[in-house]
MARBA-3410 file (N, C-alpha, C, O; in Angstrom, 1 decimal):
223
-17.6,-21.5,-4.8,-17.1,-20.6,-5.8,-16.7,-19.3,-5.2,-17.5,-18.7,-4.4 ~ -15.5,-18.8,-5.4,-15.0,-17.6,-4.8,-15.8,-16.4,-5.5,-15.8,-16.2,-6.7 ~ -16.4,-15.5,-4.6,-17.2,-14.4,-5.1,-16.4,-13.1,-5.2,-16.8,-12.2,-5.8 ~ -15.2,-13.1,-4.5,-14.4,-11.9,-4.5,-13.0,-12.2,-4.2,-12.7,-13.3,-3.7 ~ -12.1,-11.3,-4.6,-10.7,-11.5,-4.3,-10.2,-10.3,-3.4,-10.5,-9.2,-3.7
-9.5,-10.7,-2.3,-9.0,-9.7,-1.3,-7.5,-9.9,-1.4,-7.0,-10.9,-0.8 ~ -6.8,-9.0,-1.9,-5.3,-9.1,-2.1,-4.6,-8.4,-1.0,-4.6,-7.2,-0.9 ~ -4.1,-9.2,0.0,-3.4,-8.6,1.2,-1.9,-8.8,1.1,-1.3,-8.7,2.2 ~ -1.4,-9.1,-0.1,0.1,-9.4,-0.2,0.9,-8.1,0.0,2.0,-8.1,0.5 ~ 0.3,-7.0,-0.5,1.1,-5.7,-0.5,0.1,-4.6,-0.8,-1.0,-4.8,-1.3
0.6,-3.4,-0.5,-0.2,-2.2,-0.9,0.2,-1.7,-2.3,-0.2,-0.6,-2.7 ~ 1.0,-2.5,-3.0,1.4,-2.1,-4.4,0.4,-2.7,-5.4,0.5,-2.5,-6.6 ~ -0.6,-3.5,-4.9,-1.5,-4.2,-5.8,-2.8,-3.4,-6.1,-3.7,-3.9,-6.8 ~ -2.9,-2.2,-5.5,-4.1,-1.4,-5.7,-4.3,-1.0,-7.2,-3.3,-0.9,-7.9 ~ -5.5,-0.9,-7.6,-5.8,-0.5,-9.0,-6.1,1.0,-9.0,-6.6,1.5,-8.0
-5.8,1.7,-10.1,-6.2,3.1,-10.2,-7.7,3.3,-10.0,-8.5,2.5,-10.6 ~ -8.0,4.3,-9.3,-9.4,4.6,-9.1,-10.0,5.2,-10.4,-9.2,5.6,-11.2 ~ -11.3,5.3,-10.5,-11.9,5.9,-11.7,-11.5,7.4,-11.8,-11.3,7.9,-12.9 ~ -11.4,8.1,-10.7,-10.9,9.5,-10.7,-9.5,9.6,-11.3,-9.2,10.5,-12.0 ~ -8.6,8.7,-10.9,-7.3,8.6,-11.4,-7.3,8.4,-12.9,-6.6,9.1,-13.7
-8.0,7.4,-13.3,-8.1,7.1,-14.8,-8.6,8.3,-15.6,-8.0,8.6,-16.7 ~ -9.6,9.0,-15.1,-10.1,10.2,-15.8,-9.0,11.3,-15.8,-8.8,11.9,-16.8 ~ -8.3,11.5,-14.7,-7.3,12.5,-14.6,-6.2,12.2,-15.6,-5.6,13.1,-16.2 ~ -5.8,10.9,-15.7,-4.7,10.5,-16.6,-5.2,10.7,-18.1,-4.3,11.1,-18.9 ~ -6.4,10.4,-18.4,-6.9,10.6,-19.7,-6.9,12.0,-20.2,-6.7,12.3,-21.4
-7.2,12.9,-19.2,-7.3,14.3,-19.6,-6.0,15.1,-19.4,-5.9,16.3,-19.8 ~ -5.0,14.5,-18.8,-3.7,15.2,-18.5,-2.9,15.6,-19.7,-2.9,14.9,-20.8 ~ -2.2,16.7,-19.6,-1.2,17.1,-20.6,-0.1,16.0,-20.5,0.3,15.6,-19.4 ~ 0.5,15.6,-21.6,1.5,14.6,-21.6,2.8,15.1,-20.9,3.4,14.3,-20.2 ~ 3.1,16.4,-21.1,4.3,17.0,-20.5,5.6,16.3,-21.1,5.5,15.4,-21.8
6.7,16.9,-20.7,8.0,16.4,-21.2,9.1,16.8,-20.2,9.5,17.9,-20.1 ~ 9.4,15.8,-19.4,10.4,16.0,-18.3,11.8,16.4,-18.8,12.5,17.2,-18.3 ~ 12.1,15.8,-20.0,13.5,16.0,-20.6,13.6,17.5,-21.0,14.7,18.1,-20.8 ~ 12.6,18.1,-21.5,12.6,19.5,-22.0,12.1,20.5,-20.9,11.9,21.6,-21.2 ~ 11.8,19.9,-19.7,11.4,20.8,-18.6,10.0,21.5,-18.9,9.8,22.6,-18.5
9.2,20.8,-19.6,7.8,21.3,-19.9,6.8,20.4,-19.2,6.3,19.4,-19.7 ~ 6.5,20.8,-17.9,5.8,19.9,-17.0,4.8,20.6,-16.1,5.1,20.7,-14.9 ~ 3.7,21.2,-16.6,2.8,21.8,-15.7,2.1,20.9,-14.7,1.9,21.2,-13.6 ~ 1.9,19.6,-15.2,1.3,18.6,-14.3,2.3,18.3,-13.1,1.9,18.1,-12.0 ~ 3.6,18.2,-13.5,4.6,17.9,-12.5,4.6,19.0,-11.4,4.7,18.8,-10.2
4.6,20.3,-11.9,4.7,21.4,-11.0,3.5,21.4,-10.0,3.7,21.7,-8.8 ~ 2.3,21.1,-10.5,1.1,21.1,-9.7,1.3,20.0,-8.7,0.9,20.1,-7.5 ~ 1.8,18.8,-9.1,2.0,17.7,-8.2,3.0,18.0,-7.1,2.7,17.7,-5.9 ~ 4.1,18.7,-7.4,5.1,19.0,-6.4,4.5,20.0,-5.4,4.8,19.8,-4.2 ~ 3.7,21.0,-5.8,3.1,21.9,-4.9,2.2,21.1,-3.9,2.2,21.5,-2.7
1.5,20.2,-4.4,0.5,19.4,-3.5,1.3,18.5,-2.5,0.9,18.4,-1.4 ~ 2.4,17.9,-3.0,3.1,17.0,-2.2,3.7,17.6,-0.9,3.9,17.0,0.1 ~ 4.0,18.9,-1.0,4.6,19.6,0.1,3.6,19.9,1.3,4.1,20.1,2.4 ~ 2.3,19.7,1.1,1.3,20.1,2.1,0.4,18.9,2.5,-0.2,19.0,3.5 ~ 0.4,17.8,1.7,-0.5,16.8,1.9,-0.3,16.0,3.2,-1.2,15.4,3.7
0.9,15.9,3.7,1.2,15.1,4.9,0.8,15.7,6.2,0.7,15.1,7.2 ~ 0.5,17.0,6.2,0.0,17.7,7.3,1.1,17.7,8.5,0.8,17.7,9.6 ~ 2.3,17.5,8.0,3.5,17.5,9.0,4.6,18.4,8.3,4.8,18.3,7.1 ~ 5.2,19.3,9.1,6.3,20.1,8.5,7.3,19.3,7.8,7.9,18.3,8.4 ~ 7.6,19.6,6.6,8.5,18.8,5.8,9.9,18.8,6.4,10.5,17.7,6.4
10.3,19.9,7.0,11.7,19.9,7.5,11.8,18.9,8.7,12.9,18.4,9.0 ~ 10.7,18.7,9.4,10.7,17.8,10.5,10.9,16.3,10.0,11.5,15.5,10.7 ~ 10.3,16.0,8.9,10.4,14.7,8.4,11.8,14.4,7.8,12.2,13.2,7.9 ~ 12.4,15.4,7.2,13.6,15.1,6.4,14.8,15.8,7.0,15.9,15.9,6.3 ~ 14.8,16.3,8.2,15.9,17.1,8.8,17.2,16.4,8.8,18.3,17.0,8.8
17.2,15.0,8.9,18.4,14.3,9.0,18.9,13.8,7.6,19.9,13.0,7.6 ~ 18.2,14.1,6.6,18.5,13.6,5.3,18.9,14.7,4.3,18.4,15.8,4.4 ~ 19.7,14.3,3.3,20.0,15.2,2.2,19.2,15.0,1.0,19.1,15.8,0.0 ~ 18.5,13.8,1.0,17.5,13.5,-0.1,16.6,12.5,0.4,16.8,11.7,1.4 ~ 15.4,12.4,-0.2,14.3,11.5,0.3,13.7,10.9,-0.9,13.4,11.5,-1.9
13.4,9.6,-0.8,12.6,8.9,-1.9,11.2,8.6,-1.3,11.0,8.1,-0.2 ~ 10.2,9.0,-2.1,8.8,8.8,-1.7,8.1,8.0,-2.7,8.1,8.3,-3.9 ~ 7.5,6.9,-2.2,6.7,6.0,-3.1,5.2,6.3,-3.1,4.6,6.4,-2.0 ~ 4.7,6.5,-4.2,3.2,6.9,-4.3,2.4,5.7,-4.8,1.1,5.8,-4.8 ~ 3.0,4.6,-5.1,2.3,3.5,-5.6,2.0,2.4,-4.6,1.5,1.3,-4.9
2.3,2.7,-3.3,2.0,1.8,-2.2,0.7,2.2,-1.5,-0.4,2.1,-2.1 ~ 0.8,2.7,-0.3,-0.4,3.1,0.4,-1.3,4.1,-0.3,-2.5,4.1,-0.1 ~ -0.7,5.0,-1.1,-1.5,6.0,-1.7,-2.2,5.5,-3.0,-3.1,6.2,-3.5 ~ -1.8,4.4,-3.6,-2.5,3.7,-4.7,-2.3,4.3,-6.0,-3.1,4.0,-6.9 ~ -1.3,5.1,-6.3,-1.0,5.6,-7.7,-0.5,4.4,-8.5,0.1,3.5,-7.9
-0.8,4.3,-9.8,-0.4,3.2,-10.6,1.1,3.0,-10.8,1.6,1.9,-11.0 ~ 1.8,4.2,-10.7,3.2,4.2,-10.9,3.8,5.2,-9.9,3.1,6.2,-9.7 ~ 4.9,5.0,-9.4,5.5,6.2,-8.8,6.3,6.2,-7.6,5.9,6.0,-6.5 ~ 7.6,6.4,-7.8,8.5,6.9,-6.7,9.1,8.2,-7.2,9.5,8.3,-8.3 ~ 9.3,9.1,-6.3,9.9,10.4,-6.6,11.0,10.6,-5.6,11.0,10.2,-4.5
12.0,11.3,-6.1,13.1,11.7,-5.3,13.1,13.2,-5.0,12.8,14.0,-5.8 ~ 13.3,13.5,-3.7,13.2,14.9,-3.3,14.5,15.4,-2.7,15.1,14.6,-1.9 ~ 14.9,16.6,-3.0,16.1,17.1,-2.5,16.2,18.6,-2.8,15.3,19.2,-3.3 ~ 17.4,19.2,-2.6,17.6,20.6,-3.0,17.6,20.7,-4.5,17.7,19.7,-5.2 ~ 17.5,21.9,-5.0,17.5,22.2,-6.4,18.8,21.7,-7.1,18.7,21.1,-8.2
19.9,21.9,-6.4,21.2,21.5,-7.0,21.3,20.0,-7.0,21.8,19.4,-8.0 ~ 20.7,19.3,-6.0,20.7,17.8,-5.9,19.9,17.3,-7.1,20.3,16.3,-7.7 ~ 18.7,17.8,-7.2,17.8,17.3,-8.3,18.4,17.6,-9.7,18.3,16.7,-10.6 ~ 19.1,18.7,-9.8,19.7,19.0,-11.1,20.8,18.0,-11.4,20.9,17.5,-12.6 ~ 21.6,17.6,-10.4,22.6,16.6,-10.6,21.9,15.2,-10.9,22.4,14.4,-11.7
20.9,14.9,-10.2,20.2,13.6,-10.3,19.6,13.5,-11.8,19.6,12.4,-12.3 ~ 19.1,14.6,-12.3,18.6,14.5,-13.7,19.7,14.3,-14.7,19.5,13.6,-15.7 ~ 20.8,14.9,-14.4,22.0,14.7,-15.3,22.4,13.2,-15.3,22.7,12.6,-16.3 ~ 22.5,12.7,-14.1,22.9,11.3,-14.0,21.9,10.4,-14.6,22.2,9.4,-15.3 ~ 20.6,10.7,-14.4,19.5,9.9,-15.0,19.6,9.9,-16.5,19.5,8.8,-17.1
19.8,11.0,-17.1,19.9,11.1,-18.5,21.2,10.4,-19.1,21.2,9.8,-20.1 ~ 22.3,10.6,-18.3,23.5,9.9,-18.7,23.3,8.4,-18.8,23.9,7.7,-19.6 ~ 22.5,7.9,-17.9,22.2,6.4,-17.9,21.1,6.0,-18.8,20.6,4.9,-18.8 ~ 20.6,7.0,-19.6,19.5,6.7,-20.6,18.1,6.9,-20.1,17.2,6.5,-20.8 ~ 18.0,7.6,-19.0,16.6,7.8,-18.4,16.0,9.1,-18.9,16.7,10.1,-19.1
14.7,9.2,-19.0,14.0,10.4,-19.3,12.5,10.1,-19.2,12.0,9.0,-19.7 ~ 11.7,11.0,-18.7,10.3,10.8,-18.6,9.5,11.7,-19.5,9.1,12.9,-19.2 ~ 9.4,11.3,-20.7,8.7,12.1,-21.8,7.2,12.3,-21.5,6.6,13.3,-22.0 ~ 6.6,11.3,-20.9,5.1,11.4,-20.7,4.8,11.5,-19.2,3.8,10.9,-18.7 ~ 5.6,12.2,-18.5,5.5,12.3,-17.0,4.2,12.9,-16.6,3.7,12.7,-15.4
3.6,13.8,-17.4,2.3,14.4,-17.0,1.2,13.5,-16.7,0.4,13.7,-15.8 ~ 1.1,12.4,-17.4,0.1,11.4,-17.2,0.3,10.7,-15.8,-0.7,10.5,-15.1 ~ 1.5,10.4,-15.5,1.8,9.8,-14.2,1.6,10.8,-13.0,1.1,10.4,-12.0 ~ 2.0,12.1,-13.3,1.8,13.1,-12.2,0.3,13.3,-12.0,-0.1,13.6,-10.8 ~ -0.5,13.2,-13.0,-2.0,13.4,-12.8,-2.6,12.4,-11.9,-3.4,12.7,-11.0
-2.1,11.1,-12.0,-2.6,10.1,-11.1,-2.0,10.3,-9.7,-2.7,10.1,-8.7 ~ -0.8,10.6,-9.6,-0.1,10.9,-8.3,-0.8,12.0,-7.6,-1.0,11.9,-6.4 ~ -1.2,13.0,-8.3,-1.9,14.2,-7.7,-3.2,13.7,-7.1,-3.6,14.1,-6.0 ~ -4.0,12.9,-7.8,-5.2,12.4,-7.3,-5.0,11.5,-6.0,-5.7,11.6,-5.1 ~ -3.9,10.8,-6.1,-3.5,9.9,-4.9,-3.3,10.8,-3.7,-3.8,10.5,-2.6
-2.7,11.9,-3.8,-2.4,12.9,-2.7,-3.7,13.5,-2.3,-3.9,13.7,-1.1 ~ -4.5,13.9,-3.2,-5.7,14.7,-2.9,-6.8,13.8,-2.3,-7.6,14.2,-1.4 ~ -6.9,12.5,-2.7,-8.0,11.6,-2.2,-7.6,10.5,-1.3,-8.4,10.1,-0.4 ~ -6.4,10.0,-1.4,-6.0,8.8,-0.6,-5.2,9.0,0.6,-5.1,8.1,1.4 ~ -4.6,10.2,0.8,-3.9,10.4,2.0,-4.8,10.3,3.2,-4.4,9.7,4.2
-6.0,10.9,3.1,-6.9,10.8,4.2,-7.4,9.4,4.5,-7.9,9.1,5.6 ~ -7.3,8.5,3.5,-7.7,7.1,3.7,-6.7,6.3,4.5,-7.0,5.2,4.9 ~ -5.5,6.8,4.6,-4.5,6.1,5.4,-4.9,5.8,6.8,-4.6,4.8,7.4 ~ -5.6,6.8,7.4,-6.1,6.6,8.8,-7.0,5.4,8.9,-7.0,4.6,9.8 ~ -7.9,5.2,7.9,-8.8,4.1,7.8,-8.0,2.8,7.6,-8.3,1.7,8.2
-7.0,2.8,6.8,-6.2,1.6,6.5,-5.5,1.2,7.8,-5.5,0.0,8.2 ~ -5.0,2.1,8.6,-4.3,1.8,9.8,-5.3,1.2,10.9,-5.0,0.3,11.6 ~ -6.5,1.8,10.9,-7.6,1.3,11.8,-7.9,-0.1,11.4,-8.1,-0.9,12.3 ~ -8.1,-0.4,10.1,-8.5,-1.7,9.7,-7.3,-2.7,10.0,-7.6,-3.9,10.4 ~ -6.1,-2.3,9.9,-5.0,-3.2,10.2,-5.0,-3.5,11.7,-4.7,-4.6,12.1
-5.2,-2.5,12.6,-5.3,-2.7,14.0,-6.5,-3.7,14.4,-6.3,-4.6,15.2 ~ -7.6,-3.5,13.7,-8.7,-4.4,13.9,-8.4,-5.8,13.5,-8.7,-6.8,14.2 ~ -7.7,-6.0,12.4,-7.2,-7.3,12.0,-6.3,-7.9,13.0,-6.5,-9.1,13.4 ~ -5.3,-7.2,13.5,-4.4,-7.7,14.5,-5.1,-8.1,15.7,-4.8,-9.2,16.3 ~ -6.0,-7.3,16.2,-6.7,-7.6,17.4,-7.6,-8.9,17.2,-7.7,-9.7,18.2
-8.1,-9.0,16.0,-8.9,-10.2,15.8,-8.1,-11.5,15.7,-8.5,-12.6,16.1 ~ -6.9,-11.4,15.1,-6.0,-12.5,15.0,-5.6,-13.0,16.4,-5.4,-14.3,16.5 ~ -5.4,-12.1,17.3,-5.0,-12.6,18.7,-6.0,-13.5,19.3,-5.7,-14.2,20.3 ~ -7.2,-13.4,18.9,-8.3,-14.2,19.5,-8.5,-15.6,18.8,-9.3,-16.4,19.2 ~ -7.6,-15.9,17.8,-7.7,-17.1,17.1,-6.6,-18.1,17.7,-5.4,-17.7,17.7
-7.0,-19.2,18.2,-6.1,-20.2,18.8,-5.1,-20.6,17.8,-5.3,-21.0,16.7 ~ -3.8,-20.6,18.3,-2.7,-21.0,17.4,-2.0,-19.9,16.7,-1.0,-20.1,16.0 ~ -2.5,-18.6,16.9,-1.8,-17.5,16.3,-1.4,-16.5,17.4,-2.0,-16.4,18.5 ~ -0.4,-15.7,17.1,0.1,-14.7,18.0,0.5,-13.5,17.2,1.0,-13.6,16.1 ~ 0.1,-12.3,17.7,0.4,-11.0,17.1,0.8,-10.0,18.1,0.3,-10.0,19.2
1.8,-9.2,17.8,2.2,-8.1,18.6,1.4,-6.9,18.2,1.8,-6.1,17.4 ~ 0.2,-6.8,18.8,-0.7,-5.7,18.4,-0.1,-4.3,18.6,-0.4,-3.4,17.8 ~ 0.7,-4.1,19.6,1.2,-2.8,19.9,2.2,-2.4,18.8,2.3,-1.2,18.6 ~ 2.7,-3.3,18.1,3.6,-3.0,17.0,2.9,-2.5,15.7,3.6,-2.0,14.8 ~ 1.6,-2.8,15.7,0.9,-2.4,14.4,0.5,-1.0,14.5,-0.5,-0.6,15.1
1.3,-0.1,13.9,1.0,1.3,13.9,0.6,1.8,12.5,0.1,3.0,12.4 ~ 0.8,1.1,11.5,0.5,1.5,10.1,-0.4,0.5,9.5,-1.4,0.0,10.1 ~ -0.1,0.1,8.2,-1.1,-0.8,7.5,-0.5,-2.2,7.4,-1.0,-3.0,6.6 ~ 0.6,-2.5,8.1,1.2,-3.8,7.9,1.1,-4.7,9.2,1.3,-4.2,10.3 ~ 0.7,-5.9,9.0,0.5,-6.8,10.2,1.2,-8.1,9.9,1.1,-8.7,8.9
2.0,-8.5,10.9,2.7,-9.8,10.9,2.1,-10.7,12.0,1.8,-10.2,13.1 ~ 1.8,-11.9,11.7,1.4,-12.8,12.7,2.1,-14.2,12.6,2.6,-14.6,11.6 ~ 2.3,-14.8,13.8,3.0,-16.0,13.9,2.1,-17.2,14.1,1.1,-17.1,14.9 ~ 2.4,-18.3,13.5,1.7,-19.5,13.8,2.4,-20.3,14.8,3.6,-20.6,14.7 ~ 1.7,-20.7,15.9,2.4,-21.3,17.0,3.1,-22.6,16.7,2.7,-23.3,15.8
4.2,-22.9,17.4,4.9,-24.2,17.2,4.0,-25.3,17.6,3.2,-25.2,18.6 ~ 4.1,-26.4,16.9,3.2,-27.5,17.2,1.9,-27.5,16.5,1.1,-28.4,16.6 ~ 1.6,-26.4,15.8,0.3,-26.3,15.1,0.3,-27.2,13.9,1.4,-27.5,13.3 ~ -0.9,-27.6,13.5,-1.0,-28.4,12.3,-0.8,-27.6,11.0,-0.8,-28.1,9.9 ~ -0.7,-26.3,11.2,-0.7,-25.3,10.1,0.7,-24.7,9.9,1.4,-24.6,10.8
1.0,-24.5,8.6,2.2,-23.7,8.2,1.7,-22.5,7.5,0.6,-22.4,7.0 ~ 2.6,-21.5,7.3,2.3,-20.3,6.6,1.9,-20.6,5.2,0.9,-20.1,4.6 ~ 2.7,-21.5,4.5,2.4,-21.9,3.1,1.0,-22.6,3.0,0.3,-22.3,2.1 ~ 0.8,-23.5,3.9,-0.5,-24.2,3.9,-1.7,-23.2,4.1,-2.7,-23.3,3.4 ~ -1.5,-22.3,5.1,-2.6,-21.3,5.3,-2.8,-20.5,4.1,-4.0,-20.2,3.7
-1.7,-20.1,3.4,-1.9,-19.3,2.2,-2.6,-20.0,1.1,-3.5,-19.4,0.5 ~ -2.4,-21.3,1.0,-3.1,-22.0,0.0,-4.6,-22.1,0.3,-5.5,-22.0,-0.6 ~ -4.9,-22.3,1.6,-6.3,-22.4,2.0,-7.0,-21.1,1.8,-8.1,-21.0,1.3 ~ -6.3,-20.0,2.2,-6.9,-18.7,2.0,-7.2,-18.4,0.5,-8.2,-17.7,0.2 ~ -6.3,-18.8,-0.3,-6.4,-18.6,-1.8,-7.7,-19.2,-2.3,-8.4,-18.7,-3.2
-8.1,-20.3,-1.7,-9.4,-21.0,-2.1,-10.6,-20.1,-1.7,-11.7,-20.3,-2.3 ~ -10.4,-19.2,-0.8,-11.5,-18.3,-0.4,-11.3,-16.9,-1.0,-12.1,-16.0,-0.7 ~ -10.4,-16.8,-1.9,-10.2,-15.6,-2.6,-9.4,-14.6,-1.9,-9.3,-13.4,-2.2 ~ -8.6,-15.0,-0.9,-7.8,-14.2,0.0,-6.3,-14.5,-0.3,-5.9,-15.6,-0.2 ~ -5.6,-13.5,-0.7,-4.2,-13.6,-1.1,-3.3,-13.1,0.1,-3.4,-11.9,0.4
-2.5,-14.0,0.6,-1.6,-13.6,1.7,-0.1,-13.8,1.3,0.2,-14.3,0.2 ~ 0.8,-13.3,2.1,2.2,-13.3,1.9,3.0,-14.1,3.0,3.3,-13.5,4.0 ~ 3.2,-15.4,2.8,4.0,-16.1,3.8,5.4,-15.4,3.9,6.1,-15.2,2.9 ~ 5.9,-15.2,5.1,7.1,-14.5,5.3,8.2,-15.5,5.8,9.4,-15.3,5.6 ~ 7.7,-16.6,6.3,8.6,-17.8,6.7,7.7,-19.0,6.8,6.5,-18.9,6.4
8.2,-20.1,7.3,7.4,-21.3,7.5,6.2,-21.1,8.5,5.2,-21.8,8.5 ~ 6.4,-20.1,9.4,5.4,-19.9,10.5,5.0,-18.4,10.6,4.2,-18.1,11.5 ~ 5.4,-17.6,9.7,5.1,-16.2,9.8,4.4,-15.7,8.5,4.8,-16.1,7.4 ~ 3.4,-14.9,8.7,2.6,-14.4,7.6,2.5,-12.9,7.7,2.4,-12.3,8.7 ~ 2.6,-12.2,6.5,2.5,-10.8,6.4,1.2,-10.4,5.7,0.8,-11.0,4.7
0.5,-9.5,6.3,-0.7,-8.9,5.7,-0.6,-7.4,5.6,-0.2,-6.8,6.5 ~ -0.9,-6.9,4.4,-0.9,-5.4,4.2,-2.2,-4.9,3.8,-2.8,-5.4,2.8 ~ -2.8,-4.0,4.5,-4.0,-3.4,4.2,-3.8,-2.2,3.3,-2.8,-1.5,3.4 ~ -4.8,-1.9,2.4,-4.7,-0.7,1.6,-6.1,-0.2,1.4,-7.1,-0.8,1.8 ~ -6.2,0.9,0.6,-7.5,1.6,0.6,-8.6,0.8,-0.2,-9.8,1.2,-0.2
-8.2,-0.3,-0.9,-9.2,-1.1,-1.5,-9.5,-2.4,-0.7,-10.1,-3.3,-1.3 ~ -9.2,-2.4,0.5,-9.6,-3.4,1.5,-10.5,-2.8,2.5,-10.1,-1.9,3.2 ~ -11.7,-3.3,2.5,-12.8,-2.7,3.4,-12.8,-3.3,4.8,-12.1,-4.3,5.0 ~ -13.5,-2.7,5.7,-13.7,-3.3,7.0,-14.4,-4.7,6.9,-14.1,-5.6,7.7 ~ -15.3,-4.8,5.9,-16.0,-6.1,5.7,-15.0,-7.1,5.2,-15.1,-8.3,5.6
-14.0,-6.7,4.4,-13.0,-7.6,3.9,-12.2,-8.1,5.1,-11.8,-9.3,5.1 ~ -11.9,-7.3,6.0,-11.1,-7.6,7.2,-11.9,-8.7,8.0,-11.3,-9.7,8.4 ~ -13.2,-8.5,8.2,-13.9,-9.5,9.0,-14.0,-10.8,8.3,-14.0,-11.9,8.9 ~ -14.2,-10.7,7.0,-14.2,-12.0,6.2,-12.9,-12.7,6.3,-12.9,-13.9,6.4 ~ -11.8,-12.0,6.2,-10.5,-12.6,6.3,-10.3,-13.3,7.7,-9.8,-14.4,7.8
-10.7,-12.6,8.7,-10.6,-13.2,10.1,-11.4,-14.4,10.2,-11.0,-15.4,10.8 ~ -12.6,-14.4,9.6,-13.5,-15.6,9.7,-12.9,-16.8,9.0,-12.9,-17.9,9.4 ~ -12.3,-16.5,7.8,-11.7,-17.6,7.0,-10.4,-18.1,7.7,-10.2,-19.3,7.7 ~ -9.6,-17.3,8.3,-8.4,-17.7,9.0,-8.8,-18.5,10.2,-8.2,-19.6,10.5 ~ -9.8,-18.1,10.9,-10.3,-18.9,12.1,-10.8,-20.2,11.7,-10.4,-21.2,12.4
-11.5,-20.3,10.6,-12.0,-21.6,10.2,-10.8,-22.5,9.8,-10.9,-23.7,10.1 ~ -9.8,-22.0,9.1,-8.7,-22.8,8.7,-7.9,-23.3,9.9,-7.4,-24.4,9.9 ~ -7.8,-22.4,10.9,-7.0,-22.8,12.1,-7.7,-23.7,13.1,-7.1,-24.6,13.7 ~ -9.0,-23.5,13.2,-9.7,-24.3,14.3,-10.7,-25.3,13.7,-11.2,-26.2,14.4 ~ -11.1,-25.1,12.4,-12.1,-26.0,11.8,-13.5,-25.5,12.2,-14.5,-26.2,11.8
-13.6,-24.4,12.9,-14.9,-23.9,13.3,-15.2,-22.6,12.5,-14.5,-21.7,12.7 ~ -16.3,-22.7,11.7,-16.6,-21.5,10.9,-17.2,-20.4,11.8,-17.9,-20.6,12.8 ~ -16.8,-19.1,11.5,-17.3,-18.0,12.2,-18.8,-17.7,11.8,-19.1,-17.7,10.6 ~ -19.6,-17.4,12.7,-21.0,-17.0,12.4,-21.0,-15.7,11.6,-20.3,-14.7,11.9 ~ -21.8,-15.7,10.5,-21.8,-14.6,9.6,-20.5,-14.2,9.0,-20.3,-13.1,8.5
-19.6,-15.1,9.0,-18.2,-14.8,8.5,-18.2,-14.6,7.0,-17.2,-14.1,6.5 ~ -19.2,-15.1,6.2,-19.2,-15.0,4.8,-19.7,-13.6,4.3,-19.7,-13.4,3.1 ~ -20.1,-12.8,5.2,-20.7,-11.5,4.8,-19.6,-10.5,4.4,-19.9,-9.4,4.0
END
């Protein structure tokens, strides 16, 4: 019987933290259409400093930038567009022309603000866990990984030609252990680490994949 579920298909599958849920419950509803948005303004101020990298360095070649907050940062909803004041003013007009408007944006901004305040610092751990996973996969017969290419939270690995295993078959086996993977082709698998995947989850995943590939269970792999 599966005792836990480890969802490694994407970093969009994270659930709101308790702090996020509390912030959303207490947030002012706000009204983007009428430009009444104290929560939005607080969120924008935080977004400019949370990356610890000069914003102009990140966006110097762009006239606008889209930032997703519902992936690695774990907000329940959220992509935001960033640009000059005149660009954003035009974007809001186009959005409204197409029938768009965020009447309850304050609730979303409250969760996004928590994501910036609490989860940005967790990205380092996510990247470390991804690297650990990649290094562990290279030690499993029948698998290959370009460890040097793993710089963030995404890991791709290949199943060797001639192996008895396919990506789809491996995914089905992992599902029986409560591990959800994303086959990328018949021989390629994608794994995405996020802040709700622990170091212990990584070791459990490695143990289950090794057992599936070699038929040999890893000692203490079920911990």
